[in-house]
PDB file of N, CA, C and O in Angstrom:
ATOM      1  N   MET A   1      -4.722 -12.950-117.102  1.00  0.00           N
ATOM      2  CA  MET A   1      -4.370 -14.018-118.463  1.00  0.00           C
ATOM      3  C   MET A   1      -3.204 -13.793-119.117  1.00  0.00           C
ATOM      4  O   MET A   1      -2.918 -12.606-118.965  1.00  0.00           O
ATOM      5  N   GLU A   2      -1.950 -14.665-120.128  1.00  0.00           N
ATOM      6  CA  GLU A   2      -1.256 -14.095-120.404  1.00  0.00           C
ATOM      7  C   GLU A   2      -2.154 -14.771-121.898  1.00  0.00           C
ATOM      8  O   GLU A   2      -2.729 -15.859-121.866  1.00  0.00           O
ATOM      9  N   ILE A   3      -2.102 -13.767-123.271  1.00  0.00           N
ATOM     10  CA  ILE A   3      -2.268 -13.872-124.240  1.00  0.00           C
ATOM     11  C   ILE A   3      -1.316 -14.593-125.302  1.00  0.00           C
ATOM     12  O   ILE A   3      -0.438 -13.975-125.905  1.00  0.00           O
ATOM     13  N   PRO A   4      -1.569 -15.970-125.477  1.00  0.00           N
ATOM     14  CA  PRO A   4      -1.135 -16.723-126.680  1.00  0.00           C
ATOM     15  C   PRO A   4      -0.570 -15.932-127.510  1.00  0.00           C
ATOM     16  O   PRO A   4      -1.201 -14.880-127.401  1.00  0.00           O
ATOM     17  N   ILE A   5       0.177 -15.806-128.216  1.00  0.00           N
ATOM     18  CA  ILE A   5       0.604 -15.243-129.609  1.00  0.00           C
ATOM     19  C   ILE A   5       0.544 -16.569-130.666  1.00  0.00           C
ATOM     20  O   ILE A   5       1.290 -17.464-131.064  1.00  0.00           O
ATOM     21  N   SER A   6      -0.832 -16.096-130.849  1.00  0.00           N
ATOM     22  CA  SER A   6      -1.041 -18.054-131.740  1.00  0.00           C
ATOM     23  C   SER A   6      -0.812 -16.973-133.186  1.00  0.00           C
ATOM     24  O   SER A   6      -0.468 -15.792-133.148  1.00  0.00           O
ATOM     25  N   GLU A   7      -1.158 -17.897-134.553  1.00  0.00           N
ATOM     26  CA  GLU A   7      -1.297 -17.657-135.354  1.00  0.00           C
ATOM     27  C   GLU A   7      -2.487 -16.335-135.959  1.00  0.00           C
ATOM     28  O   GLU A   7      -2.132 -15.429-136.712  1.00  0.00           O
ATOM     29  N   GLU A   8      -3.900 -16.505-135.428  1.00  0.00           N
ATOM     30  CA  GLU A   8      -4.393 -15.105-135.657  1.00  0.00           C
ATOM     31  C   GLU A   8      -3.827 -13.989-135.273  1.00  0.00           C
ATOM     32  O   GLU A   8      -3.832 -12.983-135.982  1.00  0.00           O
ATOM     33  N   LEU A   9      -3.270 -14.047-134.092  1.00  0.00           N
ATOM     34  CA  LEU A   9      -2.489 -12.867-133.689  1.00  0.00           C
ATOM     35  C   LEU A   9      -1.576 -12.061-134.736  1.00  0.00           C
ATOM     36  O   LEU A   9      -1.617 -10.930-135.220  1.00  0.00           O
ATOM     37  N   GLU A  10      -0.508 -13.472-134.889  1.00  0.00           N
ATOM     38  CA  GLU A  10       0.275 -12.656-135.872  1.00  0.00           C
ATOM     39  C   GLU A  10      -0.006 -12.247-137.179  1.00  0.00           C
ATOM     40  O   GLU A  10       0.625 -11.350-137.738  1.00  0.00           O
ATOM     41  N   HIS A  11      -1.185 -13.040-137.832  1.00  0.00           N
ATOM     42  CA  HIS A  11      -1.772 -13.046-138.797  1.00  0.00           C
ATOM     43  C   HIS A  11      -2.145 -10.744-139.010  1.00  0.00           C
ATOM     44  O   HIS A  11      -1.785  -9.779-139.684  1.00  0.00           O
ATOM     45  N   ILE A  12      -2.880 -11.048-138.091  1.00  0.00           N
ATOM     46  CA  ILE A  12      -3.697  -9.504-137.608  1.00  0.00           C
ATOM     47  C   ILE A  12      -2.158  -8.048-137.278  1.00  0.00           C
ATOM     48  O   ILE A  12      -2.213  -6.887-137.681  1.00  0.00           O
ATOM     49  N   CYS A  13      -1.209  -8.564-136.619  1.00  0.00           N
ATOM     50  CA  CYS A  13      -0.050  -7.316-136.816  1.00  0.00           C
ATOM     51  C   CYS A  13       0.495  -7.752-137.825  1.00  0.00           C
ATOM     52  O   CYS A  13       1.415  -6.942-137.944  1.00  0.00           O
ATOM     53  N   PHE A  14       0.634  -8.715-138.957  1.00  0.00           N
ATOM     54  CA  PHE A  14       1.397  -9.127-140.274  1.00  0.00           C
ATOM     55  C   PHE A  14       0.302  -7.657-141.032  1.00  0.00           C
ATOM     56  O   PHE A  14       0.830  -6.805-141.748  1.00  0.00           O
ATOM     57  N   GLN A  15      -0.824  -7.637-140.778  1.00  0.00           N
ATOM     58  CA  GLN A  15      -1.705  -6.433-141.410  1.00  0.00           C
ATOM     59  C   GLN A  15      -1.702  -5.253-141.585  1.00  0.00           C
ATOM     60  O   GLN A  15      -1.846  -4.425-142.484  1.00  0.00           O
ATOM     61  N   ILE A  16      -1.402  -5.368-139.975  1.00  0.00           N
ATOM     62  CA  ILE A  16      -0.988  -3.728-139.599  1.00  0.00           C
ATOM     63  C   ILE A  16       0.062  -3.540-139.754  1.00  0.00           C
ATOM     64  O   ILE A  16       0.290  -2.361-139.483  1.00  0.00           O
ATOM     65  N   LYS A  17       1.211  -4.225-140.162  1.00  0.00           N
ATOM     66  CA  LYS A  17       2.442  -3.697-140.673  1.00  0.00           C
ATOM     67  C   LYS A  17       2.886  -3.323-141.407  1.00  0.00           C
ATOM     68  O   LYS A  17       3.765  -2.463-141.458  1.00  0.00           O
ATOM     69  N   ILE A  18       2.134  -4.159-142.545  1.00  0.00           N
ATOM     70  CA  ILE A  18       2.031  -4.311-144.297  1.00  0.00           C
ATOM     71  C   ILE A  18       1.720  -2.491-144.400  1.00  0.00           C
ATOM     72  O   ILE A  18       2.414  -1.599-144.890  1.00  0.00           O
ATOM     73  N   LYS A  19       0.262  -2.445-143.649  1.00  0.00           N
ATOM     74  CA  LYS A  19      -0.018  -0.997-144.221  1.00  0.00           C
ATOM     75  C   LYS A  19       0.551   0.050-143.880  1.00  0.00           C
ATOM     76  O   LYS A  19       0.083   1.085-144.356  1.00  0.00           O
ATOM     77  N   ASN A  20       1.222   0.114-143.357  1.00  0.00           N
ATOM     78  CA  ASN A  20       2.927   1.078-142.967  1.00  0.00           C
ATOM     79  C   ASN A  20       1.736   2.022-142.438  1.00  0.00           C
ATOM     80  O   ASN A  20       1.863   2.840-143.349  1.00  0.00           O
ATOM     81  N   TYR A  21       0.767   2.501-141.739  1.00  0.00           N
ATOM     82  CA  TYR A  21       0.371   3.498-140.904  1.00  0.00           C
ATOM     83  C   TYR A  21       0.501   4.686-140.130  1.00  0.00           C
ATOM     84  O   TYR A  21      -0.492   5.002-139.474  1.00  0.00           O
ATOM     85  N   SER A  22       1.044   5.078-140.094  1.00  0.00           N
ATOM     86  CA  SER A  22       1.168   6.046-138.696  1.00  0.00           C
ATOM     87  C   SER A  22       0.387   5.785-138.051  1.00  0.00           C
ATOM     88  O   SER A  22      -0.438   4.969-138.462  1.00  0.00           O
ATOM     89  N   LEU A  23       0.251   6.355-136.694  1.00  0.00           N
ATOM     90  CA  LEU A  23      -0.661   6.389-135.552  1.00  0.00           C
ATOM     91  C   LEU A  23      -1.461   7.906-135.800  1.00  0.00           C
ATOM     92  O   LEU A  23      -1.578   8.315-134.645  1.00  0.00           O
ATOM     93  N   ALA A  24      -2.067   8.940-136.702  1.00  0.00           N
ATOM     94  CA  ALA A  24      -2.545   9.147-137.119  1.00  0.00           C
ATOM     95  C   ALA A  24      -3.604   9.049-137.987  1.00  0.00           C
ATOM     96  O   ALA A  24      -4.741   9.495-137.828  1.00  0.00           O
ATOM     97  N   GLN A  25      -3.088   8.340-139.058  1.00  0.00           N
ATOM     98  CA  GLN A  25      -4.127   7.203-139.672  1.00  0.00           C
ATOM     99  C   GLN A  25      -5.075   6.173-139.165  1.00  0.00           C
ATOM    100  O   GLN A  25      -6.260   5.849-139.093  1.00  0.00           O
ATOM    101  N   TRP A  26      -3.496   5.756-138.764  1.00  0.00           N
ATOM    102  CA  TRP A  26      -4.649   4.461-137.705  1.00  0.00           C
ATOM    103  C   TRP A  26      -6.432   5.040-136.487  1.00  0.00           C
ATOM    104  O   TRP A  26      -7.441   4.491-136.043  1.00  0.00           O
ATOM    105  N   SER A  27      -5.557   6.919-136.483  1.00  0.00           N
ATOM    106  CA  SER A  27      -6.943   7.356-135.902  1.00  0.00           C
ATOM    107  C   SER A  27      -8.515   7.450-136.902  1.00  0.00           C
ATOM    108  O   SER A  27      -9.623   7.027-136.573  1.00  0.00           O
ATOM    109  N   ASP A  28      -8.071   8.230-138.322  1.00  0.00           N
ATOM    110  CA  ASP A  28      -8.554   8.487-138.832  1.00  0.00           C
ATOM    111  C   ASP A  28      -9.757   7.341-139.362  1.00  0.00           C
ATOM    112  O   ASP A  28     -10.786   7.676-139.950  1.00  0.00           O
ATOM    113  N   LEU A  29      -9.383   5.930-139.015  1.00  0.00           N
ATOM    114  CA  LEU A  29      -9.343   5.075-139.784  1.00  0.00           C
ATOM    115  C   LEU A  29     -10.403   4.576-138.417  1.00  0.00           C
ATOM    116  O   LEU A  29     -11.517   4.195-138.775  1.00  0.00           O
ATOM    117  N   ALA A  30     -10.230   4.564-137.482  1.00  0.00           N
ATOM    118  CA  ALA A  30     -10.667   4.249-136.280  1.00  0.00           C
ATOM    119  C   ALA A  30     -11.866   3.306-136.553  1.00  0.00           C
ATOM    120  O   ALA A  30     -12.542   3.508-137.561  1.00  0.00           O
ATOM    121  N   CYS A  31     -12.132   2.411-135.813  1.00  0.00           N
ATOM    122  CA  CYS A  31     -13.436   1.353-136.169  1.00  0.00           C
ATOM    123  C   CYS A  31     -12.696  -0.108-135.048  1.00  0.00           C
ATOM    124  O   CYS A  31     -11.543  -0.525-134.936  1.00  0.00           O
ATOM    125  N   ALA A  32     -13.982  -0.521-134.402  1.00  0.00           N
ATOM    126  CA  ALA A  32     -13.677  -1.502-133.661  1.00  0.00           C
ATOM    127  C   ALA A  32     -14.121  -2.573-133.977  1.00  0.00           C
ATOM    128  O   ALA A  32     -14.043  -3.486-133.154  1.00  0.00           O
ATOM    129  N   ASP A  33     -14.653  -2.780-135.103  1.00  0.00           N
ATOM    130  CA  ASP A  33     -13.952  -4.396-135.510  1.00  0.00           C
ATOM    131  C   ASP A  33     -13.710  -4.593-137.251  1.00  0.00           C
ATOM    132  O   ASP A  33     -14.383  -5.188-138.093  1.00  0.00           O
ATOM    133  N   MET A  34     -11.956  -3.511-137.385  1.00  0.00           N
ATOM    134  CA  MET A  34     -11.134  -3.975-138.599  1.00  0.00           C
ATOM    135  C   MET A  34     -10.841  -5.178-138.266  1.00  0.00           C
ATOM    136  O   MET A  34     -10.583  -5.700-139.350  1.00  0.00           O
ATOM    137  N   PHE A  35     -10.641  -6.406-137.008  1.00  0.00           N
ATOM    138  CA  PHE A  35     -10.227  -7.800-137.792  1.00  0.00           C
ATOM    139  C   PHE A  35     -11.167  -8.441-137.104  1.00  0.00           C
ATOM    140  O   PHE A  35     -11.589  -7.986-136.041  1.00  0.00           O
ATOM    141  N   GLU A  36     -11.608  -9.580-137.632  1.00  0.00           N
ATOM    142  CA  GLU A  36     -12.699 -10.567-136.792  1.00  0.00           C
ATOM    143  C   GLU A  36     -12.093 -11.622-137.471  1.00  0.00           C
ATOM    144  O   GLU A  36     -12.168 -11.782-138.690  1.00  0.00           O
ATOM    145  N   TYR A  37     -11.257 -12.630-136.385  1.00  0.00           N
ATOM    146  CA  TYR A  37     -10.939 -13.631-136.391  1.00  0.00           C
ATOM    147  C   TYR A  37     -11.927 -14.717-135.667  1.00  0.00           C
ATOM    148  O   TYR A  37     -13.030 -14.425-135.205  1.00  0.00           O
ATOM    149  N   GLU A  38     -11.314 -16.075-135.646  1.00  0.00           N
ATOM    150  CA  GLU A  38     -12.424 -16.494-134.766  1.00  0.00           C
ATOM    151  C   GLU A  38     -12.241 -16.943-132.951  1.00  0.00           C
ATOM    152  O   GLU A  38     -13.038 -17.576-132.259  1.00  0.00           O
ATOM    153  N   CYS A  39     -11.126 -16.448-132.627  1.00  0.00           N
ATOM    154  CA  CYS A  39     -10.666 -16.092-131.073  1.00  0.00           C
ATOM    155  C   CYS A  39     -10.501 -15.113-130.761  1.00  0.00           C
ATOM    156  O   CYS A  39     -10.678 -14.878-129.565  1.00  0.00           O
ATOM    157  N   ILE A  40      -9.988 -13.790-131.845  1.00  0.00           N
ATOM    158  CA  ILE A  40      -9.892 -12.279-131.574  1.00  0.00           C
ATOM    159  C   ILE A  40     -10.548 -11.528-132.680  1.00  0.00           C
ATOM    160  O   ILE A  40     -10.829 -12.016-133.775  1.00  0.00           O
ATOM    161  N   SER A  41     -10.734 -10.488-132.363  1.00  0.00           N
ATOM    162  CA  SER A  41     -12.020  -9.458-132.720  1.00  0.00           C
ATOM    163  C   SER A  41     -10.663  -8.258-131.985  1.00  0.00           C
ATOM    164  O   SER A  41      -9.747  -8.341-131.167  1.00  0.00           O
ATOM    165  N   GLY A  42     -11.406  -6.970-133.089  1.00  0.00           N
ATOM    166  CA  GLY A  42     -10.875  -6.179-132.427  1.00  0.00           C
ATOM    167  C   GLY A  42     -10.226  -4.743-133.500  1.00  0.00           C
ATOM    168  O   GLY A  42     -10.335  -4.889-134.718  1.00  0.00           O
ATOM    169  N   GLY A  43      -9.733  -3.735-133.084  1.00  0.00           N
ATOM    170  CA  GLY A  43      -9.653  -2.529-133.746  1.00  0.00           C
ATOM    171  C   GLY A  43      -8.691  -1.359-133.446  1.00  0.00           C
ATOM    172  O   GLY A  43      -7.934  -1.567-132.498  1.00  0.00           O
ATOM    173  N   PHE A  44      -8.616  -0.587-133.852  1.00  0.00           N
ATOM    174  CA  PHE A  44      -7.847   0.910-133.618  1.00  0.00           C
ATOM    175  C   PHE A  44      -9.051   1.714-132.828  1.00  0.00           C
ATOM    176  O   PHE A  44     -10.085   1.867-133.478  1.00  0.00           O
ATOM    177  N   ASP A  45      -9.029   2.042-131.993  1.00  0.00           N
ATOM    178  CA  ASP A  45     -10.021   2.730-130.747  1.00  0.00           C
ATOM    179  C   ASP A  45      -8.873   3.807-130.806  1.00  0.00           C
ATOM    180  O   ASP A  45      -7.775   3.604-130.288  1.00  0.00           O
ATOM    181  N   ARG A  46      -9.189   4.923-131.446  1.00  0.00           N
ATOM    182  CA  ARG A  46      -8.897   6.190-131.551  1.00  0.00           C
ATOM    183  C   ARG A  46      -8.669   6.707-130.069  1.00  0.00           C
ATOM    184  O   ARG A  46      -7.478   6.761-129.763  1.00  0.00           O
ATOM    185  N   GLN A  47      -9.712   7.163-128.923  1.00  0.00           N
ATOM    186  CA  GLN A  47      -9.312   7.410-127.622  1.00  0.00           C
ATOM    187  C   GLN A  47      -8.468   6.647-126.834  1.00  0.00           C
ATOM    188  O   GLN A  47      -8.478   7.090-125.686  1.00  0.00           O
ATOM    189  N   GLU A  48      -7.561   5.447-126.995  1.00  0.00           N
ATOM    190  CA  GLU A  48      -6.710   4.709-126.014  1.00  0.00           C
ATOM    191  C   GLU A  48      -5.294   5.246-127.262  1.00  0.00           C
ATOM    192  O   GLU A  48      -4.248   5.805-126.931  1.00  0.00           O
ATOM    193  N   GLY A  49      -5.760   4.810-128.861  1.00  0.00           N
ATOM    194  CA  GLY A  49      -4.291   5.711-129.112  1.00  0.00           C
ATOM    195  C   GLY A  49      -3.499   4.272-129.579  1.00  0.00           C
ATOM    196  O   GLY A  49      -2.358   4.253-130.041  1.00  0.00           O
ATOM    197  N   ARG A  50      -4.237   3.240-129.388  1.00  0.00           N
ATOM    198  CA  ARG A  50      -4.116   1.145-129.286  1.00  0.00           C
ATOM    199  C   ARG A  50      -4.744   0.638-129.882  1.00  0.00           C
ATOM    200  O   ARG A  50      -5.834   1.108-130.210  1.00  0.00           O
ATOM    201  N   PHE A  51      -4.287  -0.617-130.299  1.00  0.00           N
ATOM    202  CA  PHE A  51      -5.619  -1.699-130.768  1.00  0.00           C
ATOM    203  C   PHE A  51      -6.365  -2.058-129.693  1.00  0.00           C
ATOM    204  O   PHE A  51      -5.732  -2.375-128.685  1.00  0.00           O
ATOM    205  N   CYS A  52      -7.646  -2.092-129.649  1.00  0.00           N
ATOM    206  CA  CYS A  52      -8.275  -3.083-128.410  1.00  0.00           C
ATOM    207  C   CYS A  52      -8.724  -3.620-128.940  1.00  0.00           C
ATOM    208  O   CYS A  52      -9.435  -3.247-129.872  1.00  0.00           O
ATOM    209  N   PHE A  53      -8.417  -5.370-128.419  1.00  0.00           N
ATOM    210  CA  PHE A  53      -9.380  -7.055-128.695  1.00  0.00           C
ATOM    211  C   PHE A  53      -9.469  -7.235-128.176  1.00  0.00           C
ATOM    212  O   PHE A  53      -8.964  -6.786-127.147  1.00  0.00           O
ATOM    213  N   SER A  54     -10.803  -8.789-128.375  1.00  0.00           N
ATOM    214  CA  SER A  54     -11.162  -9.598-127.330  1.00  0.00           C
ATOM    215  C   SER A  54     -10.690 -10.034-127.732  1.00  0.00           C
ATOM    216  O   SER A  54     -10.191  -9.599-128.769  1.00  0.00           O
ATOM    217  N   PHE A  55     -10.384 -11.473-127.202  1.00  0.00           N
ATOM    218  CA  PHE A  55      -9.727 -13.047-127.125  1.00  0.00           C
ATOM    219  C   PHE A  55     -11.222 -13.814-126.396  1.00  0.00           C
ATOM    220  O   PHE A  55     -12.148 -13.438-125.678  1.00  0.00           O
ATOM    221  N   TYR A  56     -10.951 -14.621-126.824  1.00  0.00           N
ATOM    222  CA  TYR A  56     -12.150 -16.115-126.327  1.00  0.00           C
ATOM    223  C   TYR A  56     -11.094 -17.207-125.916  1.00  0.00           C
ATOM    224  O   TYR A  56     -10.389 -17.776-126.750  1.00  0.00           O
ATOM    225  N   SER A  57     -11.045 -17.437-124.657  1.00  0.00           N
ATOM    226  CA  SER A  57     -10.225 -18.476-124.520  1.00  0.00           C
ATOM    227  C   SER A  57     -10.924 -19.669-124.779  1.00  0.00           C
ATOM    228  O   SER A  57     -11.933 -19.558-125.476  1.00  0.00           O
ATOM    229  N   GLU A  58     -10.618 -20.765-124.379  1.00  0.00           N
ATOM    230  CA  GLU A  58     -10.788 -22.225-124.941  1.00  0.00           C
ATOM    231  C   GLU A  58     -12.417 -22.657-123.933  1.00  0.00           C
ATOM    232  O   GLU A  58     -13.333 -23.241-124.511  1.00  0.00           O
ATOM    233  N   ASN A  59     -12.495 -22.390-122.920  1.00  0.00           N
ATOM    234  CA  ASN A  59     -13.410 -21.712-122.426  1.00  0.00           C
ATOM    235  C   ASN A  59     -14.193 -21.290-122.633  1.00  0.00           C
ATOM    236  O   ASN A  59     -15.174 -21.354-121.891  1.00  0.00           O
ATOM    237  N   ASP A  60     -14.174 -20.559-123.878  1.00  0.00           N
ATOM    238  CA  ASP A  60     -15.009 -18.881-124.212  1.00  0.00           C
ATOM    239  C   ASP A  60     -15.448 -17.750-123.361  1.00  0.00           C
ATOM    240  O   ASP A  60     -16.386 -16.980-123.567  1.00  0.00           O
ATOM    241  N   ILE A  61     -14.147 -17.795-121.818  1.00  0.00           N
ATOM    242  CA  ILE A  61     -14.363 -16.769-121.613  1.00  0.00           C
ATOM    243  C   ILE A  61     -13.587 -15.654-122.312  1.00  0.00           C
ATOM    244  O   ILE A  61     -12.634 -15.880-123.058  1.00  0.00           O
ATOM    245  N   GLU A  62     -14.050 -14.448-122.028  1.00  0.00           N
ATOM    246  CA  GLU A  62     -13.639 -12.953-123.129  1.00  0.00           C
ATOM    247  C   GLU A  62     -12.827 -12.679-121.971  1.00  0.00           C
ATOM    248  O   GLU A  62     -12.944 -12.805-120.752  1.00  0.00           O
ATOM    249  N   TYR A  63     -11.719 -12.141-123.015  1.00  0.00           N
ATOM    250  CA  TYR A  63     -10.574 -10.978-122.259  1.00  0.00           C
ATOM    251  C   TYR A  63     -10.397 -10.074-123.060  1.00  0.00           C
ATOM    252  O   TYR A  63     -10.771 -10.160-124.230  1.00  0.00           O
ATOM    253  N   TRP A  64      -9.662  -8.821-122.460  1.00  0.00           N
ATOM    254  CA  TRP A  64      -9.483  -8.264-123.194  1.00  0.00           C
ATOM    255  C   TRP A  64      -8.161  -7.698-123.007  1.00  0.00           C
ATOM    256  O   TRP A  64      -7.500  -7.881-121.984  1.00  0.00           O
ATOM    257  N   PHE A  65      -7.703  -6.873-124.200  1.00  0.00           N
ATOM    258  CA  PHE A  65      -5.983  -6.291-124.149  1.00  0.00           C
ATOM    259  C   PHE A  65      -6.038  -5.362-125.646  1.00  0.00           C
ATOM    260  O   PHE A  65      -6.824  -5.217-126.582  1.00  0.00           O
ATOM    261  N   GLN A  66      -5.075  -4.995-125.348  1.00  0.00           N
ATOM    262  CA  GLN A  66      -4.628  -3.634-125.911  1.00  0.00           C
ATOM    263  C   GLN A  66      -3.544  -4.006-126.466  1.00  0.00           C
ATOM    264  O   GLN A  66      -3.252  -5.093-125.967  1.00  0.00           O
ATOM    265  N   LEU A  67      -2.605  -3.630-127.405  1.00  0.00           N
ATOM    266  CA  LEU A  67      -1.147  -2.812-128.562  1.00  0.00           C
ATOM    267  C   LEU A  67      -1.500  -2.004-129.200  1.00  0.00           C
ATOM    268  O   LEU A  67      -2.437  -1.657-129.919  1.00  0.00           O
ATOM    269  N   SER A  68      -0.369  -1.653-128.749  1.00  0.00           N
ATOM    270  CA  SER A  68       0.554  -0.439-129.623  1.00  0.00           C
ATOM    271  C   SER A  68       1.047  -0.500-130.654  1.00  0.00           C
ATOM    272  O   SER A  68       1.295  -1.644-131.033  1.00  0.00           O
ATOM    273  N   LEU A  69       1.465   0.778-131.694  1.00  0.00           N
ATOM    274  CA  LEU A  69       1.316  -0.401-133.318  1.00  0.00           C
ATOM    275  C   LEU A  69       2.996  -0.534-133.063  1.00  0.00           C
ATOM    276  O   LEU A  69       3.599  -1.128-133.957  1.00  0.00           O
ATOM    277  N   GLN A  70       3.572  -0.173-132.243  1.00  0.00           N
ATOM    278  CA  GLN A  70       5.206  -1.237-132.522  1.00  0.00           C
ATOM    279  C   GLN A  70       5.287  -2.109-131.587  1.00  0.00           C
ATOM    280  O   GLN A  70       6.379  -2.608-131.313  1.00  0.00           O
ATOM    281  N   GLN A  71       4.014  -2.496-130.845  1.00  0.00           N
ATOM    282  CA  GLN A  71       4.118  -4.062-130.458  1.00  0.00           C
ATOM    283  C   GLN A  71       3.291  -4.770-131.278  1.00  0.00           C
ATOM    284  O   GLN A  71       3.199  -5.997-131.258  1.00  0.00           O
ATOM    285  N   ALA A  72       2.614  -3.953-132.086  1.00  0.00           N
ATOM    286  CA  ALA A  72       1.799  -4.897-133.316  1.00  0.00           C
ATOM    287  C   ALA A  72       3.005  -5.321-133.922  1.00  0.00           C
ATOM    288  O   ALA A  72       3.348  -6.503-133.890  1.00  0.00           O
ATOM    289  N   ILE A  73       3.765  -4.314-134.549  1.00  0.00           N
ATOM    290  CA  ILE A  73       4.818  -5.157-135.338  1.00  0.00           C
ATOM    291  C   ILE A  73       5.609  -5.557-134.783  1.00  0.00           C
ATOM    292  O   ILE A  73       6.236  -6.326-135.512  1.00  0.00           O
ATOM    293  N   ASP A  74       6.096  -5.494-133.647  1.00  0.00           N
ATOM    294  CA  ASP A  74       7.092  -6.543-132.783  1.00  0.00           C
ATOM    295  C   ASP A  74       6.507  -7.763-132.954  1.00  0.00           C
ATOM    296  O   ASP A  74       7.392  -8.517-133.360  1.00  0.00           O
ATOM    297  N   VAL A  75       5.733  -8.198-132.880  1.00  0.00           N
ATOM    298  CA  VAL A  75       4.795  -9.255-133.369  1.00  0.00           C
ATOM    299  C   VAL A  75       4.871  -9.728-134.574  1.00  0.00           C
ATOM    300  O   VAL A  75       5.396 -10.822-134.784  1.00  0.00           O
ATOM    301  N   ALA A  76       4.349  -8.962-135.562  1.00  0.00           N
ATOM    302  CA  ALA A  76       5.179  -9.127-136.962  1.00  0.00           C
ATOM    303  C   ALA A  76       6.578  -9.697-137.326  1.00  0.00           C
ATOM    304  O   ALA A  76       6.925 -10.643-138.031  1.00  0.00           O
ATOM    305  N   ASN A  77       7.097  -8.992-136.760  1.00  0.00           N
ATOM    306  CA  ASN A  77       8.257  -9.133-136.955  1.00  0.00           C
ATOM    307  C   ASN A  77       8.998 -10.380-135.945  1.00  0.00           C
ATOM    308  O   ASN A  77      10.187 -10.420-135.628  1.00  0.00           O
ATOM    309  N   GLY A  78       8.190 -11.114-135.654  1.00  0.00           N
ATOM    310  CA  GLY A  78       8.139 -12.354-134.497  1.00  0.00           C
ATOM    311  C   GLY A  78       9.215 -12.325-133.527  1.00  0.00           C
ATOM    312  O   GLY A  78      10.279 -12.943-133.563  1.00  0.00           O
ATOM    313  N   LYS A  79       8.647 -11.263-132.384  1.00  0.00           N
ATOM    314  CA  LYS A  79       9.182 -11.301-131.628  1.00  0.00           C
ATOM    315  C   LYS A  79       7.570 -11.185-130.964  1.00  0.00           C
ATOM    316  O   LYS A  79       6.518 -10.867-131.518  1.00  0.00           O
ATOM    317  N   GLU A  80       7.897 -11.638-129.344  1.00  0.00           N
ATOM    318  CA  GLU A  80       7.084 -12.718-128.958  1.00  0.00           C
ATOM    319  C   GLU A  80       7.214 -11.563-126.993  1.00  0.00           C
ATOM    320  O   GLU A  80       7.880 -11.723-125.971  1.00  0.00           O
ATOM    321  N   PRO A  81       6.299 -10.663-127.385  1.00  0.00           N
ATOM    322  CA  PRO A  81       6.047  -9.481-125.986  1.00  0.00           C
ATOM    323  C   PRO A  81       5.264 -10.286-125.384  1.00  0.00           C
ATOM    324  O   PRO A  81       4.511 -11.020-126.024  1.00  0.00           O
ATOM    325  N   ILE A  82       5.316 -10.284-123.909  1.00  0.00           N
ATOM    326  CA  ILE A  82       4.388 -10.644-122.920  1.00  0.00           C
ATOM    327  C   ILE A  82       2.872  -9.776-122.859  1.00  0.00           C
ATOM    328  O   ILE A  82       2.895  -8.682-122.295  1.00  0.00           O
ATOM    329  N   ILE A  83       1.767 -10.198-123.353  1.00  0.00           N
ATOM    330  CA  ILE A  83       0.563  -9.922-124.028  1.00  0.00           C
ATOM    331  C   ILE A  83      -0.271  -9.915-122.696  1.00  0.00           C
ATOM    332  O   ILE A  83       0.070 -10.913-122.060  1.00  0.00           O
ATOM    333  N   MET A  84      -1.283  -9.156-121.970  1.00  0.00           N
ATOM    334  CA  MET A  84      -1.566  -9.076-120.981  1.00  0.00           C
ATOM    335  C   MET A  84      -3.279  -9.380-121.002  1.00  0.00           C
ATOM    336  O   MET A  84      -3.794  -8.461-121.639  1.00  0.00           O
ATOM    337  N   GLY A  85      -4.215 -10.252-120.573  1.00  0.00           N
ATOM    338  CA  GLY A  85      -5.568 -10.022-120.726  1.00  0.00           C
ATOM    339  C   GLY A  85      -6.112  -9.755-119.745  1.00  0.00           C
ATOM    340  O   GLY A  85      -5.802 -10.571-118.877  1.00  0.00           O
ATOM    341  N   TYR A  86      -6.692  -9.122-119.445  1.00  0.00           N
ATOM    342  CA  TYR A  86      -7.775  -8.795-118.240  1.00  0.00           C
ATOM    343  C   TYR A  86      -9.338  -9.159-118.675  1.00  0.00           C
ATOM    344  O   TYR A  86      -9.934  -8.629-119.614  1.00  0.00           O
ATOM    345  N   SER A  87      -9.815 -10.069-117.885  1.00  0.00           N
ATOM    346  CA  SER A  87     -10.823 -10.658-117.708  1.00  0.00           C
ATOM    347  C   SER A  87     -12.366  -8.997-118.550  1.00  0.00           C
ATOM    348  O   SER A  87     -12.166  -7.787-118.451  1.00  0.00           O
ATOM    349  N   SER A  88     -13.291  -9.478-119.044  1.00  0.00           N
ATOM    350  CA  SER A  88     -14.002  -8.840-119.253  1.00  0.00           C
ATOM    351  C   SER A  88     -15.499  -8.505-118.269  1.00  0.00           C
ATOM    352  O   SER A  88     -16.519  -7.843-118.461  1.00  0.00           O
ATOM    353  N   GLU A  89     -15.155  -9.063-117.540  1.00  0.00           N
ATOM    354  CA  GLU A  89     -16.623  -9.078-116.420  1.00  0.00           C
ATOM    355  C   GLU A  89     -15.941  -8.039-115.256  1.00  0.00           C
ATOM    356  O   GLU A  89     -16.583  -7.730-114.252  1.00  0.00           O
TER     357      GLU A  89
END
């Protein structure tokens, strides 16, 4: 499923961008629940080296997706990359 670029996701990505941390700094802060919103939750995963999220669709189906630091910055800058989510089942 393609994950929509929602206001929630834009806000998360903006928060990532303004912190201006390197990958090493994000790794030091790694936490699975850095961001908690109505439809999206997640945080930075040290092993993956990416931001890992759960997205809940209108039908309450959970999808997992990941963003690199650059992808998060791109979303914060108004770009709309295609983000694919995969069913958690």
